[in-house]
C-alpha positions in Angstrom: 91.2 111.3 121.3 94.6 112.5 122.7 98.0 112.1 121.2 98.9 109.6 124.0 95.9 107.3 123.7 96.9 103.7 122.9 96.7 103.1 119.1 94.7 99.9 119.5 91.8 101.8 121.0 91.3 103.5 117.6 92.8 101.3 115.0 92.8 97.6 114.1 94.9 95.5 111.6 94.0 92.5 109.4 95.2 90.7 106.3 93.1 90.6 103.1 93.8 88.7 100.0 95.2 91.0 97.4 92.6 91.9 94.8 94.1 91.3 91.4 92.6 91.3 88.0 92.8 88.0 85.9 95.6 89.6 83.8 97.6 90.6 86.9 97.1 87.1 88.5 98.3 85.5 85.2 101.3 87.9 85.1 102.3 87.1 88.7 102.0 83.4 88.1 104.1 83.6 84.9 106.7 85.7 86.8 106.7 83.2 89.6 107.3 80.3 87.2 110.1 82.1 85.4 111.7 83.1 88.8 111.4 79.6 90.1 113.1 78.2 87.0 115.9 80.7 87.0 116.5 80.2 90.7 116.4 76.4 90.4 113.5 76.4 92.9 110.5 74.2 92.5 108.3 76.5 94.7 106.1 79.0 92.9 105.0 82.1 94.8 101.6 81.8 96.3 98.9 84.4 96.9 99.9 87.8 98.1 98.1 89.5 101.0 97.5 93.2 101.8 98.0 94.5 105.4 95.0 96.7 106.1 94.8 99.1 109.1 91.3 100.6 109.7 89.6 102.9 112.1 87.6 100.9 114.7 84.8 103.5 114.7 84.2 103.9 111.0 86.0 101.1 109.3 87.8 103.6 107.1 91.2 102.5 105.8 94.2 104.4 107.0 96.8 102.0 105.6 96.8 99.4 102.8 100.1 97.9 101.7 101.3 94.7 100.2 102.2 92.3 102.9 103.7 89.5 100.7 103.3 85.8 100.8 101.4 84.2 103.8 104.3 83.5 106.1 105.7 87.1 105.6 102.3 88.6 105.9 101.5 86.9 109.2 104.8 88.2 110.7 104.0 91.7 109.5 100.5 91.5 111.0 101.9 90.4 114.4 104.4 93.3 114.3 101.7 95.8 113.5 99.3 94.4 116.2 102.1 94.6 118.8 102.8 98.2 117.8 99.1 99.0 118.1 99.0 97.6 121.6 102.3 99.2 122.8 102.4 102.6 121.1 100.3 105.7 121.5 98.3 106.8 118.5 100.8 109.6 117.8 103.8 107.1 117.9 102.0 104.6 115.7 101.1 107.3 113.1 104.6 108.6 113.0 106.3 105.2 112.8 104.0 103.9 110.1 104.0 107.2 108.2 100.2 107.6 108.2 98.4 110.7 107.0 101.5 112.1 105.2 
């Protein structure tokens, strides 16, 4: 691997449903209800996803971060996948602050 290889040759990105304990799920639900009531909104926040970037060769995680609700998470995933296709591995690592 060289510093100028395309990042998508070595890394891939996907969304995974956030793993929360029952207590944390209940807390998020309660906070969503209170937030919706205070904001006068009838929508309660749905599930939260993690953006996960892994090494193609080993499957090892190099990045896991909260990506937010589905519509936000999908946009973030598109952005990361575009960066993986367009940037060198060195540029991607620097931009997304990997391995720091």
